[in-house]
N, C-alpha and C positions, 0 to 999 in steps of 0.2 A: 065388505071391507076392501077386498081386492079391487072392486070396481072403483071405489073412492080413491084408492092409492093410484090406480091406473089413470084416473081422471086428473088427479093432481100432477102426476108425472107428465102427462100430455101437455097440461097447461104450462108446466115449467119448461118443457122442451120447446113448446110453441113460442113462449116468451123469449127463450134464448135465441131461437131461430129468427124471430122477429127483430130482436135487438141487433143481431149480426147483419140482417138484411138492411136495417136502417143505417147501421154504422157504415156498411159497404157503400150504400147509396150516397150517404153524406160525403164519404171520401171521394167517390167518383165526381159528384157535383162540385166539390171543392177543387179538384184537379181541373175540371172543365172551366171553372170560373177563373182560376189562375192562368190557364192557357189563353183564355179569351182576353185577359188583361195584357198578356205578353203581346198577342197579336195586335191589340188596339194600340199598344205602345209603339210597335213597329210601324204601323200605318201612320202614326202621328209624326214620325221623323221624316222630313223631306230629304231627298237625295241631293244635298248641296255640296258634297265633298268635304264637309266639316269633320275634322278629327276632334274627338272629345278633349284631347290634350291641348289643342290650339283653338284660336278664334276661327281660323279658316285655313284649309289645306287644299292644294290643287297641284296638278302637273302642268308645267309650262311647255312651250313649243320644242324645247330641246330635251324633254323627258325628265327635267329636274323636278323633284318634289319641293314645292314651296310651302313653308309653314309660317303662318303669321300668328304671333302670340296675341296681338291686339289689333283692333281696327286701325289701319294706317291714317295718320293725321297730317304727315309731312311727306307728300309724294313728289318725286321728281320724275319727269318723263324726258327721255332722250330722243323721242320721235314726236313730231308735231301732231300727226294723226292719232297717236296713242294718247297724247295730252287731251285732244278733243274727245276721244272715247271715254277717258276717265271723267271728264266734266259731264259728258252725256249720261254717265252712270251716277251723277250726283256727288262726285268727289271734288276735292280742292287740290291745288298744286302750289308748291313753294319754289319749284325750279323747272325750267323748260329750255329747250334749244331754240335758237333764233328763227327757225322755220315756222314757228307758230305765228310770228309776226310777218315775215317776208312772204310766206306762202298762204297762210290761212287768215291773217289779220284778226286773230282771236282777241276778244276783249277780256283781258286779265287784270287783276288788281296790280297796282303800282309796286306792291311789295314782292311780286313774283320775280324771282331772280333768273336772268339769262345765264345758262351754264355752258355756253359755247355753241357749236354747230352740231348738226345731226351726225356728221362724219368725224368731227373732231371735238368732242365734248371735253370740257375742262374738269379734270378730276378734283382739283382743289376747290373749285366753285361748287361742285356737287357735294363734297364732304362738308364744306362750310354751310351748306343749306341744312345740315343736320337732318337728312332724310330718314324716314322709317320704312320706305318702300320705293324702289326704283324700277321704271319700266324700260326695257331694252329690246333691241332687234337682233335676232341671231344672224342676220345677213350683213351686219356691219362689224368689221374686225375690231374696231376700237371699243365697241360695246362688249364684245367677248373678253377683251383684255381688262376693261373696267370692272367686269363682274368678279374677277380675281381679287381686285382691291376691295370691293364691297364685301366679299366673303371674309377677308381678313379682318375687316372692321365690323363684322357681324351685322351688316345692314341687309335686310331682305330685298331680293330683287326677283324679277321674272322676265323671261324672254317670250315675246309674242311675235308670231309670223302672220301678217295679215296681207294677203294679196287678193283674196276673193271674198264675196259677201259672207259666205258661210263661216269663214275665219273671223271676220269682224263680229258676227253674231256670237261666236264662241267666246271671244274676248269680252264683249259687252256683258255676257252672262256671268262670267267670272267677276268682272268689275262691279256689277250691281249686287252680286252676292256679298262682295266685300263691303261695299258701302251700305248695304241693307236697303237700298232703294230699288226693290225688285219691280215696282211699277214702271220704272224707266226702261227696263228690259222690254216690257210690253210696248211702250210708246216708241222708243228709238231702235227697237229690234224687230219684234214680231209684227208690228204694224207695217214696217218697211218690207218685211218678207211678204206680207199680204199684197202690198203694192206691186212687188215684183211678180208674184204669182198671177195677179190680175193681168199684167202686161203680157206675160208668156202665154196665158190662156187665149189671147186674141190673135196671136200670130199664125201665119200659115207656114209651118215648117216644111211643107212640100215644095215651097218656092225655092229655097236654098240658093240665094244669090251668091255669086263669087265675089270675094272682096280681097283687097290688099291692105294690110295695116302697116303703117310706117311710123317709126319713132324718129323724129327729126331734131337735130341740134345744130349749133352754129358751124360745127366742123364736119358735118356729114349726116347720113341717115341710114337706118337699118330697118329691115322688116322684122316683125315679131309675129308669133302665132300661138304659143301655148303657155308662156310663163309671164303673161302680162294681164293686168286687171281688165283693160279694155277688150283684149282678145277673148277673154272668158265671157264677157257680156255679149260680144258679137257672136260667139259660138252658141251661147244659150238662145240667142235670137234667130238661130237657124241658118246663119251664113256659113260659107265654106271659104276658109282662108287659103289662097293659092300657095302661100309659103308652107302649108302642111303637105303639099304635093311636091314642092321644090325647096328643100331645106337649104340649098345653096344660096337662096335669097337672104338667108339669115346672116351670111358672111359678105355677100356681094349683091347689092341691089341692081341686078342685071336687067337692063332694058329689053334685052333679047327675050328673056323669060316672061317679062311683064307683057310685052307685045304678043307673045305666043298665047298667053292665058287671057289677055284682054278682060280684066275683071270688071264687074258691073259697078263696083264702088271702090274708091280709094279713100281710106280714112287715115288721118294724120294726127298725131299728138306731139306737141313740141316740148322740148326740155330747155331750160335756161331762157334766154331772150327769144321770144316767139317770132318776132319780126326777122331777126337774124337767121333763125332756123329755117323759116319758110323761104327766105331769099337764097340760102345755101342749097335748099332742095331744088329751087328753080334754076339755079346756076349749075346744078349737077345734072341729074337725069331729065330735068325739065327742059334742058337745052337741046335734047335729042329731037330731031325733026318729027319722029314718030309719036312723040308725047301728045301732041295736040290731036292726033288721030285716035287715041284711046277712047273707048266707049265712055268710061267714067269721066274723062275730061270734056268730051263733046256734049255730054248730057248733064253737065254741072253736078256731077256726083263725086267730085274731088272735094272732100269735106275735112276741114280742120276742126277737131273736137275740142270743146272747152276744157282747159286744164283742171278746173275745180271739180269736174265730174269724171275725168278720164285719166288724169295723171296723178293728182293728189287723191288719196283715199277719200271717197265721199261720205263714208260713215252713215249718218242718218239720212243722207240724200242718195243712197245707193239706188233706191227705187227710181229717182229722177234720172239717173244715168241710163237705166234700162229703157225708160220711157222716151228719153231724148233720141236714142238710136232707133227705137221701134217706130217712132213717128217718121223718120227718114226712110226706113226700109219698107214700112207698111202704112203709107199715108191714108189709105182707104179704111184702115182698121181703127184709126185714132183721130 
């Protein structure tokens, strides 16, 4: 009898222990399953900067948080190159500044309103366009002032600073995120980067030719070396700008220094009327008797670069800008 009772008790204890084990195992599996779902959910969310409360959120070039409640449908750009970037991202525009026509000759619908110039935009025209998003530059004082008016009118806006290709790529990424046309980021951004990388992979950076870069206008000329789009391209292509060794050239285009350095190439980008700018340059330092003895001048290496690739932001043609100069500097590689 005792053996029977002991046997029953063992079975009862065994059953209890078995049930507890099963229950514990089930709980562990349930927790693991829930954890796996959480991880899967995290992996499924792309890092787009989207805030759950808004359609899209991002930080602009001035550090402002920009929150868009809905996808913008009526966009105004106060910079011609930004207007082009927005279109390259698959967006539409209701208002632009006149440089989209005078500088870029963009083909826009007749309904697109001209809202003044890039430096002097018309606030009334902007507001009459009923925008739901405005693109601004932090480098233009009038844009900063207009942002105050837009804030009071509860109109979303963003500042973009685009001087180099990487900054264009960042802006295009944001714009394509907003428009939802992410394939255009691949076409007009990453494919351009591949083109640039291919150019840079061919050059001989050990060559390091000396260059002078001049920005010429009808009333004079100045050397540039570090805050200019063309200078960044030239630097990436392995050149050494003599103005980086003689910062005095930034204020005074001294022939004495130029003669002393005797650069291998002189590159010029014109502003305003190109013919007047080049004539002014020739009537200035070009009249110095030593000008014709410079290596760059004697070897036909005084080169005026095309505005559309080196003065205006080339956007989807940035790769062409790199290739244009690379063919001049390294003709045996291209």
